[in-house]
Backbone and ligand atoms as CSV (ligand in chain L), in Angstrom:
chain,resi,resn,atom,element,x,y,z
A,1,UNK,N,N,26.285,16.959,4.714
A,1,UNK,CA,C,26.148,15.549,4.310
A,1,UNK,C,C,25.452,14.756,5.420
A,2,UNK,N,N,24.539,13.881,5.011
A,2,UNK,CA,C,23.823,13.041,5.980
A,2,UNK,C,C,24.828,12.108,6.661
A,3,UNK,N,N,24.791,12.013,7.997
A,3,UNK,CA,C,25.790,11.188,8.683
A,3,UNK,C,C,25.801,9.750,8.147
A,4,UNK,N,N,26.984,9.248,7.957
A,4,UNK,CA,C,27.096,7.849,7.538
A,4,UNK,C,C,27.082,7.634,6.040
A,5,UNK,N,N,26.728,8.660,5.290
A,5,UNK,CA,C,26.704,8.453,3.842
A,5,UNK,C,C,27.991,8.980,3.223
A,6,UNK,N,N,28.721,8.082,2.614
A,6,UNK,CA,C,29.984,8.384,1.970
A,6,UNK,C,C,29.770,9.414,0.850
A,7,UNK,N,N,30.551,10.478,0.889
A,7,UNK,CA,C,30.389,11.565,-0.093
A,7,UNK,C,C,30.646,11.112,-1.525
A,8,UNK,N,N,31.369,10.009,-1.689
A,8,UNK,CA,C,31.661,9.531,-3.047
A,8,UNK,C,C,30.498,8.766,-3.681
A,9,UNK,N,N,29.510,8.479,-2.868
A,9,UNK,CA,C,28.380,7.715,-3.419
A,9,UNK,C,C,27.467,8.633,-4.218
A,10,UNK,N,N,26.940,8.095,-5.303
A,10,UNK,CA,C,26.021,8.871,-6.125
A,10,UNK,C,C,24.662,8.159,-6.086
A,11,UNK,N,N,23.972,8.342,-4.966
A,11,UNK,CA,C,22.734,7.593,-4.738
A,11,UNK,C,C,21.591,8.161,-5.571
A,12,UNK,N,N,21.070,7.331,-6.475
A,12,UNK,CA,C,19.954,7.791,-7.296
A,12,UNK,C,C,18.927,6.689,-7.537
A,13,UNK,N,N,19.106,5.570,-6.856
A,13,UNK,CA,C,18.159,4.451,-6.950
A,13,UNK,C,C,17.931,3.871,-5.558
A,14,UNK,N,N,16.929,3.022,-5.478
A,14,UNK,CA,C,16.633,2.344,-4.214
A,14,UNK,C,C,16.797,0.843,-4.455
A,15,UNK,N,N,17.625,0.198,-3.630
A,15,UNK,CA,C,17.792,-1.255,-3.771
A,15,UNK,C,C,17.229,-1.951,-2.536
A,16,UNK,N,N,16.587,-3.082,-2.758
A,16,UNK,CA,C,16.039,-3.852,-1.646
A,16,UNK,C,C,16.716,-5.211,-1.583
A,17,UNK,N,N,17.213,-5.541,-0.395
A,17,UNK,CA,C,17.773,-6.861,-0.198
A,17,UNK,C,C,17.064,-7.516,0.988
A,18,UNK,N,N,17.543,-8.688,1.381
A,18,UNK,CA,C,16.922,-9.402,2.491
A,18,UNK,C,C,16.580,-10.807,2.041
A,19,UNK,N,N,16.274,-11.628,3.012
A,19,UNK,CA,C,16.060,-13.045,2.742
A,19,UNK,C,C,14.819,-13.285,1.887
A,20,UNK,N,N,14.804,-14.433,1.218
A,20,UNK,CA,C,13.621,-14.859,0.441
A,20,UNK,C,C,12.378,-14.739,1.328
A,21,UNK,N,N,11.312,-14.254,0.759
A,21,UNK,CA,C,10.054,-14.209,1.502
A,21,UNK,C,C,9.897,-13.018,2.424
A,22,UNK,N,N,10.830,-12.066,2.384
A,22,UNK,CA,C,10.692,-10.890,3.254
A,22,UNK,C,C,9.885,-9.770,2.594
A,23,UNK,N,N,9.462,-9.970,1.380
A,23,UNK,CA,C,8.576,-8.985,0.736
A,23,UNK,C,C,9.262,-7.957,-0.148
A,24,UNK,N,N,10.470,-8.284,-0.644
A,24,UNK,CA,C,11.206,-7.301,-1.466
A,24,UNK,C,C,10.400,-6.898,-2.701
A,25,UNK,N,N,9.792,-7.879,-3.342
A,25,UNK,CA,C,9.059,-7.563,-4.574
A,25,UNK,C,C,7.792,-6.767,-4.280
A,26,UNK,N,N,7.008,-7.210,-3.311
A,26,UNK,CA,C,5.757,-6.474,-3.050
A,26,UNK,C,C,6.038,-5.071,-2.513
A,27,UNK,N,N,7.002,-4.948,-1.605
A,27,UNK,CA,C,7.339,-3.618,-1.081
A,27,UNK,C,C,7.935,-2.762,-2.202
A,28,UNK,N,N,8.816,-3.374,-2.988
A,28,UNK,CA,C,9.461,-2.645,-4.083
A,28,UNK,C,C,8.451,-2.058,-5.054
A,29,UNK,N,N,7.427,-2.827,-5.358
A,29,UNK,CA,C,6.404,-2.331,-6.288
A,29,UNK,C,C,5.663,-1.127,-5.705
A,30,UNK,N,N,5.391,-1.167,-4.409
A,30,UNK,CA,C,4.709,-0.033,-3.767
A,30,UNK,C,C,5.615,1.201,-3.793
A,31,UNK,N,N,6.892,1.001,-3.419
A,31,UNK,CA,C,7.838,2.123,-3.406
A,31,UNK,C,C,7.911,2.756,-4.800
A,32,UNK,N,N,8.035,1.906,-5.816
A,32,UNK,CA,C,8.171,2.410,-7.186
A,32,UNK,C,C,6.931,3.200,-7.588
A,33,UNK,N,N,5.778,2.683,-7.218
A,33,UNK,CA,C,4.526,3.352,-7.606
A,33,UNK,C,C,4.425,4.727,-6.938
A,34,UNK,N,N,4.680,4.759,-5.639
A,34,UNK,CA,C,4.554,6.024,-4.903
A,34,UNK,C,C,5.602,7.041,-5.380
A,35,UNK,N,N,6.829,6.563,-5.608
A,35,UNK,CA,C,7.902,7.488,-5.995
A,35,UNK,C,C,7.865,7.837,-7.488
A,36,UNK,N,N,7.111,7.065,-8.258
A,36,UNK,CA,C,7.109,7.268,-9.709
A,36,UNK,C,C,8.403,6.750,-10.318
A,37,UNK,N,N,9.014,5.734,-9.683
A,37,UNK,CA,C,10.256,5.128,-10.161
A,37,UNK,C,C,9.937,3.870,-10.970
A,38,UNK,N,N,10.908,3.463,-11.784
A,38,UNK,CA,C,10.795,2.209,-12.516
A,38,UNK,C,C,11.052,1.061,-11.530
A,39,UNK,N,N,10.342,-0.063,-11.686
A,39,UNK,CA,C,10.585,-1.211,-10.814
A,39,UNK,C,C,11.360,-2.295,-11.558
A,40,UNK,N,N,12.428,-2.778,-10.937
A,40,UNK,CA,C,13.238,-3.844,-11.542
A,40,UNK,C,C,13.462,-4.956,-10.538
A,41,UNK,N,N,13.432,-6.173,-11.019
A,41,UNK,CA,C,13.665,-7.315,-10.146
A,41,UNK,C,C,14.836,-8.084,-10.754
A,42,UNK,N,N,15.896,-8.278,-10.001
A,42,UNK,CA,C,17.102,-8.876,-10.612
A,42,UNK,C,C,16.857,-10.312,-11.100
A,43,UNK,N,N,16.028,-11.063,-10.368
A,43,UNK,CA,C,15.731,-12.430,-10.817
A,43,UNK,C,C,15.021,-12.404,-12.170
A,44,UNK,N,N,14.062,-11.482,-12.259
A,44,UNK,CA,C,13.307,-11.360,-13.506
A,44,UNK,C,C,14.220,-10.922,-14.662
A,45,UNK,N,N,15.112,-9.982,-14.335
A,45,UNK,CA,C,16.092,-9.475,-15.304
A,45,UNK,C,C,16.930,-10.636,-15.857
A,46,UNK,N,N,17.412,-11.477,-14.936
A,46,UNK,CA,C,18.229,-12.631,-15.332
A,46,UNK,C,C,17.389,-13.608,-16.167
A,47,UNK,N,N,16.187,-13.898,-15.685
A,47,UNK,CA,C,15.325,-14.853,-16.409
A,47,UNK,C,C,15.073,-14.386,-17.840
A,48,UNK,N,N,14.810,-13.087,-17.997
A,48,UNK,CA,C,14.531,-12.555,-19.330
A,48,UNK,C,C,15.765,-12.615,-20.233
A,49,UNK,N,N,16.921,-12.289,-19.654
A,49,UNK,CA,C,18.135,-12.276,-20.467
A,49,UNK,C,C,18.650,-13.660,-20.807
A,50,UNK,N,N,18.490,-14.584,-19.867
A,50,UNK,CA,C,18.987,-15.940,-20.118
A,50,UNK,C,C,17.926,-16.763,-20.864
A,51,UNK,N,N,16.675,-16.362,-20.682
A,51,UNK,CA,C,15.593,-17.102,-21.347
A,51,UNK,C,C,15.222,-18.378,-20.609
A,52,UNK,N,N,15.562,-18.432,-19.319
A,52,UNK,CA,C,15.217,-19.609,-18.498
A,52,UNK,C,C,14.784,-19.155,-17.115
A,53,UNK,N,N,13.971,-19.962,-16.461
A,53,UNK,CA,C,13.540,-19.630,-15.102
A,53,UNK,C,C,14.701,-19.842,-14.124
A,54,UNK,N,N,14.617,-19.237,-12.947
A,54,UNK,CA,C,15.688,-19.408,-11.939
A,54,UNK,C,C,15.871,-20.895,-11.592
A,55,UNK,N,N,14.795,-21.642,-11.312
A,55,UNK,CA,C,15.019,-23.070,-11.014
A,55,UNK,C,C,15.733,-23.800,-12.153
A,56,UNK,N,N,15.402,-23.458,-13.392
A,56,UNK,CA,C,16.075,-24.127,-14.525
A,56,UNK,C,C,17.545,-23.740,-14.619
A,57,UNK,N,N,17.835,-22.462,-14.334
A,57,UNK,CA,C,19.247,-22.023,-14.361
A,57,UNK,C,C,20.047,-22.810,-13.313
A,58,UNK,N,N,19.472,-22.936,-12.118
A,58,UNK,CA,C,20.156,-23.690,-11.057
A,58,UNK,C,C,20.352,-25.148,-11.481
A,59,UNK,N,N,19.289,-25.702,-12.039
A,59,UNK,CA,C,19.314,-27.119,-12.406
A,59,UNK,C,C,20.296,-27.402,-13.546
A,60,UNK,N,N,20.253,-26.556,-14.567
A,60,UNK,CA,C,21.054,-26.850,-15.763
A,60,UNK,C,C,22.473,-26.284,-15.705
A,61,UNK,N,N,22.666,-25.173,-14.998
A,61,UNK,CA,C,23.997,-24.538,-14.989
A,61,UNK,C,C,24.640,-24.475,-13.606
A,62,UNK,N,N,23.835,-24.670,-12.560
A,62,UNK,CA,C,24.378,-24.647,-11.204
A,62,UNK,C,C,24.367,-23.261,-10.568
A,63,UNK,N,N,24.525,-23.238,-9.240
A,63,UNK,CA,C,24.456,-21.973,-8.498
A,63,UNK,C,C,25.577,-21.008,-8.890
A,64,UNK,N,N,26.784,-21.552,-9.140
A,64,UNK,CA,C,27.934,-20.699,-9.495
A,64,UNK,C,C,27.625,-19.801,-10.697
A,65,UNK,N,N,27.023,-20.426,-11.711
A,65,UNK,CA,C,26.682,-19.675,-12.929
A,65,UNK,C,C,25.637,-18.614,-12.613
A,66,UNK,N,N,24.646,-18.996,-11.804
A,66,UNK,CA,C,23.624,-18.024,-11.412
A,66,UNK,C,C,24.261,-16.822,-10.708
A,67,UNK,N,N,25.220,-17.084,-9.811
A,67,UNK,CA,C,25.889,-15.986,-9.081
A,67,UNK,C,C,26.684,-15.100,-10.048
A,68,UNK,N,N,27.217,-15.713,-11.087
A,68,UNK,CA,C,27.934,-14.917,-12.096
A,68,UNK,C,C,26.962,-13.992,-12.828
A,69,UNK,N,N,25.792,-14.529,-13.158
A,69,UNK,CA,C,24.774,-13.690,-13.796
A,69,UNK,C,C,24.409,-12.521,-12.872
A,70,UNK,N,N,24.321,-12.820,-11.581
A,70,UNK,CA,C,23.963,-11.768,-10.625
A,70,UNK,C,C,25.017,-10.661,-10.611
A,71,UNK,N,N,26.300,-11.071,-10.652
A,71,UNK,CA,C,27.370,-10.063,-10.643
A,71,UNK,C,C,27.291,-9.193,-11.889
A,72,UNK,N,N,26.936,-9.829,-13.019
A,72,UNK,CA,C,26.817,-9.063,-14.265
A,72,UNK,C,C,25.669,-8.063,-14.180
A,73,UNK,N,N,24.575,-8.465,-13.565
A,73,UNK,CA,C,23.405,-7.584,-13.438
A,73,UNK,C,C,23.756,-6.338,-12.622
A,74,UNK,N,N,24.473,-6.529,-11.524
A,74,UNK,CA,C,24.834,-5.398,-10.665
A,74,UNK,C,C,25.619,-4.352,-11.456
A,75,UNK,N,N,26.501,-4.815,-12.308
A,75,UNK,CA,C,27.308,-3.901,-13.127
A,75,UNK,C,C,26.423,-3.236,-14.193
A,76,UNK,N,N,25.581,-4.048,-14.810
A,76,UNK,CA,C,24.727,-3.502,-15.878
A,76,UNK,C,C,23.720,-2.478,-15.389
A,77,UNK,N,N,23.280,-2.613,-14.148
A,77,UNK,CA,C,22.258,-1.682,-13.640
A,77,UNK,C,C,22.839,-0.345,-13.185
A,78,UNK,N,N,24.170,-0.250,-13.201
A,78,UNK,CA,C,24.830,0.953,-12.682
A,78,UNK,C,C,24.445,2.234,-13.413
A,79,UNK,N,N,23.977,2.086,-14.649
A,79,UNK,CA,C,23.646,3.316,-15.384
A,79,UNK,C,C,22.215,3.793,-15.108
A,80,UNK,N,N,21.470,3.024,-14.313
A,80,UNK,CA,C,20.067,3.389,-14.069
A,80,UNK,C,C,19.923,4.598,-13.168
A,81,UNK,N,N,18.773,5.226,-13.316
A,81,UNK,CA,C,18.404,6.340,-12.436
A,81,UNK,C,C,16.952,6.161,-12.063
A,82,UNK,N,N,16.589,6.604,-10.892
A,82,UNK,CA,C,15.195,6.535,-10.459
A,82,UNK,C,C,14.579,5.146,-10.642
A,83,UNK,N,N,15.288,4.164,-10.152
A,83,UNK,CA,C,14.767,2.795,-10.222
A,83,UNK,C,C,14.696,2.191,-8.826
A,84,UNK,N,N,13.723,1.330,-8.630
A,84,UNK,CA,C,13.668,0.517,-7.415
A,84,UNK,C,C,14.110,-0.867,-7.851
A,85,UNK,N,N,15.196,-1.345,-7.245
A,85,UNK,CA,C,15.773,-2.628,-7.644
A,85,UNK,C,C,15.574,-3.655,-6.541
A,86,UNK,N,N,14.681,-4.607,-6.784
A,86,UNK,CA,C,14.500,-5.698,-5.817
A,86,UNK,C,C,15.503,-6.780,-6.194
A,87,UNK,N,N,16.411,-7.092,-5.284
A,87,UNK,CA,C,17.461,-8.068,-5.606
A,87,UNK,C,C,17.085,-9.462,-5.102
A,88,UNK,N,N,17.618,-10.485,-5.746
A,88,UNK,CA,C,17.478,-11.839,-5.223
A,88,UNK,C,C,18.172,-11.866,-3.859
A,89,UNK,N,N,17.656,-12.688,-2.945
A,89,UNK,CA,C,18.129,-12.664,-1.562
A,89,UNK,C,C,19.608,-12.931,-1.346
A,90,UNK,N,N,20.306,-13.483,-2.354
A,90,UNK,CA,C,21.720,-13.777,-2.155
A,90,UNK,C,C,22.633,-12.792,-2.861
A,91,UNK,N,N,22.045,-11.920,-3.666
A,91,UNK,CA,C,22.864,-11.067,-4.542
A,91,UNK,C,C,23.802,-10.132,-3.773
A,92,UNK,N,N,23.295,-9.463,-2.757
A,92,UNK,CA,C,24.149,-8.505,-2.037
A,92,UNK,C,C,24.915,-9.143,-0.876
A,93,UNK,N,N,24.864,-10.468,-0.808
A,93,UNK,CA,C,25.676,-11.172,0.184
A,93,UNK,C,C,27.139,-11.118,-0.277
A,94,UNK,N,N,27.313,-11.022,-1.570
A,94,UNK,CA,C,28.645,-10.867,-2.162
A,94,UNK,C,C,29.139,-9.432,-1.881
A,95,UNK,N,N,30.265,-9.321,-1.177
A,95,UNK,CA,C,30.742,-8.004,-0.722
A,95,UNK,C,C,30.993,-7.037,-1.875
A,96,UNK,N,N,31.508,-7.575,-2.971
A,96,UNK,CA,C,31.786,-6.705,-4.111
A,96,UNK,C,C,30.491,-6.186,-4.742
A,97,UNK,N,N,29.483,-7.068,-4.818
A,97,UNK,CA,C,28.181,-6.624,-5.331
A,97,UNK,C,C,27.606,-5.525,-4.442
A,98,UNK,N,N,27.748,-5.711,-3.125
A,98,UNK,CA,C,27.224,-4.705,-2.184
A,98,UNK,C,C,27.952,-3.372,-2.401
A,99,UNK,N,N,29.272,-3.412,-2.530
A,99,UNK,CA,C,30.048,-2.181,-2.742
A,99,UNK,C,C,29.603,-1.478,-4.020
A,100,UNK,N,N,29.465,-2.238,-5.085
A,100,UNK,CA,C,29.073,-1.648,-6.371
A,100,UNK,C,C,27.670,-1.061,-6.276
A,101,UNK,N,N,26.741,-1.842,-5.732
A,101,UNK,CA,C,25.351,-1.378,-5.630
A,101,UNK,C,C,25.253,-0.094,-4.805
A,102,UNK,N,N,26.054,-0.025,-3.734
A,102,UNK,CA,C,26.015,1.165,-2.869
A,102,UNK,C,C,26.509,2.420,-3.577
A,103,UNK,N,N,27.235,2.242,-4.657
A,103,UNK,CA,C,27.683,3.422,-5.405
A,103,UNK,C,C,26.515,4.141,-6.054
A,104,UNK,N,N,25.501,3.384,-6.456
A,104,UNK,CA,C,24.411,4.023,-7.192
A,104,UNK,C,C,23.030,3.860,-6.554
A,105,UNK,N,N,22.974,3.161,-5.419
A,105,UNK,CA,C,21.667,2.968,-4.782
A,105,UNK,C,C,21.773,3.022,-3.270
A,106,UNK,N,N,20.685,3.413,-2.654
A,106,UNK,CA,C,20.608,3.314,-1.203
A,106,UNK,C,C,20.037,1.918,-0.935
A,107,UNK,N,N,20.695,1.166,-0.063
A,107,UNK,CA,C,20.329,-0.239,0.119
A,107,UNK,C,C,19.530,-0.456,1.409
A,108,UNK,N,N,18.332,-1.003,1.238
A,108,UNK,CA,C,17.458,-1.303,2.370
A,108,UNK,C,C,17.340,-2.817,2.498
A,109,UNK,N,N,17.501,-3.308,3.713
A,109,UNK,CA,C,17.372,-4.742,3.932
A,109,UNK,C,C,16.082,-5.030,4.696
A,110,UNK,N,N,15.242,-5.857,4.121
A,110,UNK,CA,C,14.005,-6.249,4.799
A,110,UNK,C,C,14.286,-7.488,5.640
A,111,UNK,N,N,13.807,-7.444,6.847
A,111,UNK,CA,C,14.133,-8.489,7.803
A,111,UNK,C,C,12.875,-9.162,8.335
A,112,UNK,N,N,12.977,-10.448,8.645
A,112,UNK,CA,C,11.894,-11.168,9.333
A,112,UNK,C,C,12.526,-12.362,10.036
A,113,UNK,N,N,11.832,-12.900,11.017
A,113,UNK,CA,C,12.381,-14.048,11.749
A,113,UNK,C,C,12.303,-15.296,10.867
A,114,UNK,N,N,13.119,-16.321,11.160
A,114,UNK,CA,C,13.058,-17.556,10.368
A,114,UNK,C,C,11.651,-18.156,10.376
A,115,UNK,N,N,10.949,-18.032,11.511
A,115,UNK,CA,C,9.595,-18.594,11.603
A,115,UNK,C,C,8.652,-17.917,10.607
A,116,UNK,N,N,8.700,-16.570,10.557
A,116,UNK,CA,C,7.800,-15.882,9.610
A,116,UNK,C,C,8.199,-16.189,8.173
A,117,UNK,N,N,9.515,-16.249,7.946
A,117,UNK,CA,C,9.963,-16.552,6.581
A,117,UNK,C,C,9.435,-17.924,6.175
A,118,UNK,N,N,9.565,-18.867,7.069
A,118,UNK,CA,C,9.099,-20.222,6.779
A,118,UNK,C,C,7.602,-20.223,6.457
A,119,UNK,N,N,6.833,-19.482,7.257
A,119,UNK,CA,C,5.378,-19.406,6.994
A,119,UNK,C,C,5.101,-18.843,5.605
A,120,UNK,N,N,5.923,-17.863,5.211
A,120,UNK,CA,C,5.675,-17.197,3.921
A,120,UNK,C,C,6.125,-18.014,2.713
A,121,UNK,N,N,7.153,-18.865,2.890
A,121,UNK,CA,C,7.688,-19.561,1.705
A,121,UNK,C,C,7.296,-21.033,1.599
A,122,UNK,N,N,6.736,-21.582,2.669
A,122,UNK,CA,C,6.598,-23.047,2.710
A,122,UNK,C,C,5.713,-23.648,1.617
A,123,UNK,N,N,4.766,-22.892,1.112
A,123,UNK,CA,C,3.900,-23.461,0.071
A,123,UNK,C,C,4.363,-23.124,-1.343
A,124,UNK,N,N,5.543,-22.511,-1.440
A,124,UNK,CA,C,6.019,-22.141,-2.775
A,124,UNK,C,C,7.229,-23.008,-3.140
A,125,UNK,N,N,7.333,-23.346,-4.404
A,125,UNK,CA,C,8.378,-24.315,-4.777
A,125,UNK,C,C,9.409,-23.756,-5.761
A,126,UNK,N,N,9.392,-22.423,-5.985
A,126,UNK,CA,C,10.280,-21.889,-7.022
A,126,UNK,C,C,11.649,-21.450,-6.497
A,127,UNK,N,N,11.985,-21.842,-5.249
A,127,UNK,CA,C,13.279,-21.411,-4.705
A,127,UNK,C,C,14.214,-22.604,-4.537
A,128,UNK,N,N,15.167,-22.737,-5.475
A,128,UNK,CA,C,16.044,-23.917,-5.466
A,128,UNK,C,C,16.771,-24.133,-4.145
A,129,UNK,N,N,17.178,-23.043,-3.476
A,129,UNK,CA,C,17.968,-23.215,-2.249
A,129,UNK,C,C,17.158,-23.852,-1.121
A,130,UNK,N,N,15.827,-23.826,-1.261
A,130,UNK,CA,C,15.000,-24.400,-0.188
A,130,UNK,C,C,14.463,-25.785,-0.529
A,131,UNK,N,N,14.928,-26.314,-1.670
A,131,UNK,CA,C,14.506,-27.679,-2.042
A,131,UNK,C,C,15.428,-28.691,-1.352
A,132,UNK,N,N,15.376,-28.709,-0.035
A,132,UNK,CA,C,16.217,-29.641,0.720
A,132,UNK,C,C,15.311,-30.432,1.664
A,133,UNK,N,N,15.913,-31.366,2.367
A,133,UNK,CA,C,15.115,-32.201,3.261
A,133,UNK,C,C,14.539,-31.414,4.419
A,134,UNK,N,N,15.325,-30.461,4.906
A,134,UNK,CA,C,14.863,-29.668,6.041
A,134,UNK,C,C,14.965,-28.167,5.723
A,135,UNK,N,N,14.015,-27.669,4.923
A,135,UNK,CA,C,14.095,-26.264,4.483
A,135,UNK,C,C,14.051,-25.262,5.632
A,136,UNK,N,N,13.355,-25.634,6.703
A,136,UNK,CA,C,13.253,-24.706,7.835
A,136,UNK,C,C,14.639,-24.477,8.457
A,137,UNK,N,N,15.362,-25.579,8.619
A,137,UNK,CA,C,16.716,-25.464,9.177
A,137,UNK,C,C,17.628,-24.714,8.215
A,138,UNK,N,N,17.397,-24.931,6.943
A,138,UNK,CA,C,18.198,-24.240,5.905
A,138,UNK,C,C,17.992,-22.726,6.022
A,139,UNK,N,N,16.769,-22.310,6.279
A,139,UNK,CA,C,16.480,-20.878,6.441
A,139,UNK,C,C,17.244,-20.338,7.649
A,140,UNK,N,N,17.182,-21.064,8.763
A,140,UNK,CA,C,17.874,-20.630,9.990
A,140,UNK,C,C,19.378,-20.492,9.720
A,141,UNK,N,N,19.966,-21.498,9.070
A,141,UNK,CA,C,21.415,-21.502,8.814
A,141,UNK,C,C,21.832,-20.398,7.847
A,142,UNK,N,N,21.081,-20.288,6.751
A,142,UNK,CA,C,21.444,-19.280,5.736
A,142,UNK,C,C,21.299,-17.862,6.276
A,143,UNK,N,N,20.229,-17.670,7.049
A,143,UNK,CA,C,19.979,-16.342,7.620
A,143,UNK,C,C,21.125,-15.945,8.567
A,144,UNK,N,N,21.555,-16.901,9.359
A,144,UNK,CA,C,22.655,-16.669,10.300
A,144,UNK,C,C,23.947,-16.342,9.521
A,145,UNK,N,N,24.170,-17.123,8.490
A,145,UNK,CA,C,25.378,-16.954,7.665
A,145,UNK,C,C,25.384,-15.592,6.959
A,146,UNK,N,N,24.196,-15.131,6.570
A,146,UNK,CA,C,24.117,-13.895,5.793
A,146,UNK,C,C,23.988,-12.631,6.640
A,147,UNK,N,N,23.784,-12.811,7.935
A,147,UNK,CA,C,23.579,-11.644,8.817
A,147,UNK,C,C,24.614,-10.539,8.633
A,148,UNK,N,N,25.931,-10.874,8.658
A,148,UNK,CA,C,26.927,-9.801,8.522
A,148,UNK,C,C,26.799,-9.063,7.188
A,149,UNK,N,N,26.494,-9.802,6.129
A,149,UNK,CA,C,26.366,-9.169,4.804
A,149,UNK,C,C,25.137,-8.259,4.774
A,150,UNK,N,N,24.008,-8.767,5.240
A,150,UNK,CA,C,22.796,-7.942,5.251
A,150,UNK,C,C,23.001,-6.702,6.134
A,151,UNK,N,N,23.816,-6.885,7.172
A,151,UNK,CA,C,24.089,-5.780,8.111
A,151,UNK,C,C,24.860,-4.635,7.473
A,152,UNK,N,N,25.394,-4.839,6.290
A,152,UNK,CA,C,26.115,-3.760,5.602
A,152,UNK,C,C,25.157,-2.849,4.817
A,153,UNK,N,N,23.869,-3.158,4.856
A,153,UNK,CA,C,22.878,-2.312,4.169
A,153,UNK,C,C,22.801,-0.959,4.858
A,154,UNK,N,N,22.226,0.016,4.175
A,154,UNK,CA,C,22.094,1.342,4.790
A,154,UNK,C,C,21.061,1.331,5.903
A,155,UNK,N,N,20.031,0.508,5.742
A,155,UNK,CA,C,18.972,0.490,6.749
A,155,UNK,C,C,18.339,-0.898,6.807
A,156,UNK,N,N,18.165,-1.387,8.013
A,156,UNK,CA,C,17.514,-2.681,8.216
A,156,UNK,C,C,16.089,-2.428,8.675
A,157,UNK,N,N,15.128,-3.092,8.062
A,157,UNK,CA,C,13.734,-2.854,8.449
A,157,UNK,C,C,13.052,-4.172,8.794
A,158,UNK,N,N,12.573,-4.260,10.014
A,158,UNK,CA,C,11.826,-5.440,10.407
A,158,UNK,C,C,10.422,-5.371,9.795
A,159,UNK,N,N,10.085,-6.361,9.008
A,159,UNK,CA,C,8.807,-6.321,8.276
A,159,UNK,C,C,7.694,-7.099,8.990
A,160,UNK,N,N,8.024,-7.657,10.152
A,160,UNK,CA,C,7.074,-8.566,10.811
A,160,UNK,C,C,5.716,-7.947,11.098
A,161,UNK,N,N,5.728,-6.749,11.658
A,161,UNK,CA,C,4.447,-6.158,12.065
A,161,UNK,C,C,4.125,-4.911,11.256
A,162,UNK,N,N,4.626,-4.867,10.050
A,162,UNK,CA,C,4.374,-3.695,9.214
A,162,UNK,C,C,3.758,-4.127,7.884
A,163,UNK,N,N,2.860,-3.315,7.393
A,163,UNK,CA,C,2.295,-3.606,6.073
A,163,UNK,C,C,3.323,-3.197,5.019
A,164,UNK,N,N,3.121,-3.681,3.794
A,164,UNK,CA,C,4.021,-3.310,2.696
A,164,UNK,C,C,4.032,-1.791,2.541
A,165,UNK,N,N,2.890,-1.184,2.726
A,165,UNK,CA,C,2.765,0.269,2.570
A,165,UNK,C,C,3.605,1.003,3.635
A,166,UNK,N,N,3.545,0.504,4.877
A,166,UNK,CA,C,4.332,1.125,5.955
A,166,UNK,C,C,5.831,0.992,5.691
A,167,UNK,N,N,6.240,-0.186,5.249
A,167,UNK,CA,C,7.665,-0.405,4.960
A,167,UNK,C,C,8.082,0.526,3.812
A,168,UNK,N,N,7.215,0.638,2.812
A,168,UNK,CA,C,7.516,1.500,1.661
A,168,UNK,C,C,7.662,2.959,2.115
A,169,UNK,N,N,6.794,3.393,3.020
A,169,UNK,CA,C,6.878,4.775,3.506
A,169,UNK,C,C,8.177,5.034,4.257
A,170,UNK,N,N,8.592,4.050,5.060
A,170,UNK,CA,C,9.869,4.190,5.793
A,170,UNK,C,C,11.025,4.349,4.810
A,171,UNK,N,N,11.009,3.519,3.794
A,171,UNK,CA,C,12.079,3.541,2.792
A,171,UNK,C,C,12.116,4.887,2.070
A,172,UNK,N,N,10.943,5.319,1.635
A,172,UNK,CA,C,10.901,6.578,0.888
A,172,UNK,C,C,11.293,7.773,1.734
A,173,UNK,N,N,10.845,7.758,2.988
A,173,UNK,CA,C,11.191,8.858,3.900
A,173,UNK,C,C,12.699,8.958,4.049
A,174,UNK,N,N,13.328,7.817,4.281
A,174,UNK,CA,C,14.783,7.804,4.469
A,174,UNK,C,C,15.517,8.178,3.183
A,175,UNK,N,N,15.038,7.649,2.073
A,175,UNK,CA,C,15.681,7.931,0.781
A,175,UNK,C,C,15.613,9.429,0.466
A,176,UNK,N,N,14.437,10.001,0.671
A,176,UNK,CA,C,14.282,11.432,0.346
A,176,UNK,C,C,15.144,12.293,1.247
A,177,UNK,N,N,15.159,11.952,2.525
A,177,UNK,CA,C,15.967,12.720,3.477
A,177,UNK,C,C,17.451,12.643,3.104
A,178,UNK,N,N,17.906,11.452,2.785
A,178,UNK,CA,C,19.327,11.262,2.476
A,178,UNK,C,C,19.714,11.951,1.169
A,179,UNK,N,N,18.910,11.762,0.143
A,179,UNK,CA,C,19.302,12.331,-1.151
A,179,UNK,C,C,19.179,13.851,-1.116
A,180,UNK,N,N,18.237,14.360,-0.334
A,180,UNK,CA,C,18.115,15.817,-0.201
A,180,UNK,C,C,19.360,16.383,0.478
A,181,UNK,N,N,19.736,15.728,1.602
A,181,UNK,CA,C,20.878,16.247,2.357
A,181,UNK,C,C,22.206,16.011,1.659
A,182,UNK,N,N,22.208,15.029,0.740
A,182,UNK,CA,C,23.468,14.710,0.067
A,182,UNK,C,C,23.762,15.689,-1.059
A,183,UNK,N,N,22.762,16.517,-1.397
A,183,UNK,CA,C,22.970,17.423,-2.537
A,183,UNK,C,C,23.696,18.683,-2.120
L,1,S3P,C1,C,18.109,-16.633,-3.638
L,1,S3P,C2,C,16.937,-15.925,-3.604
L,1,S3P,C3,C,15.969,-15.915,-4.707
L,1,S3P,C4,C,16.683,-16.223,-6.041
L,1,S3P,C5,C,17.461,-17.480,-5.930
L,1,S3P,C6,C,18.521,-17.419,-4.828
L,1,S3P,C7,C,19.027,-16.577,-2.472
L,1,S3P,O1,O,15.340,-14.644,-4.797
L,1,S3P,O2,O,17.524,-15.169,-6.410
L,1,S3P,O3,O,16.557,-18.522,-5.714
L,1,S3P,O4,O,20.215,-16.911,-2.604
L,1,S3P,O5,O,18.569,-16.140,-1.375
L,1,S3P,P1,P,14.226,-14.105,-3.726
L,1,S3P,O6,O,14.972,-13.584,-2.549
L,1,S3P,O7,O,13.538,-13.029,-4.476
L,1,S3P,O8,O,13.346,-15.268,-3.410
């Protein structure tokens, strides 16, 4: 057994977590393409099922309801195989979601400094949590608050000086090594 991997886990998918703007979707798409896996995005999954955009869900139903939808998605995706699951940046902050996801996926956390995140998200307006007076400070605070949760991922990857392709290769290398040794 690969060191650190719980024998009770049945890893057959790849999950990506990490803060908004760290490249989960772009990296996830590359990983899925190279591995021949299906690509899933939890935000998109929720939007399709609820029939509303994430900003509208936040606006009309509030963050609590959105988090409930996220918990439902984690349970619903448990039957998947060979999927790359890009999660919304807050989904695996919930300890129970992380535990459940780890049962069926190897979890990779993409990391970047608050400064790079700010550069990547500042011109985009579709993230309700950053619609505040001081979004830069909000990024610093949220990132600090979420550090312990993100730290529970199987692997943390700094994306600052790596292309999406390089990050994807790291993920696939680790996933293949782990799933091979876990058999
Ligand atoms: C959120 C991140 C967003 C989206 C929602 C909440 C968060 O997804 O799920 O706006 O709590 O960090 P991305 O990380 O894909 O931007």
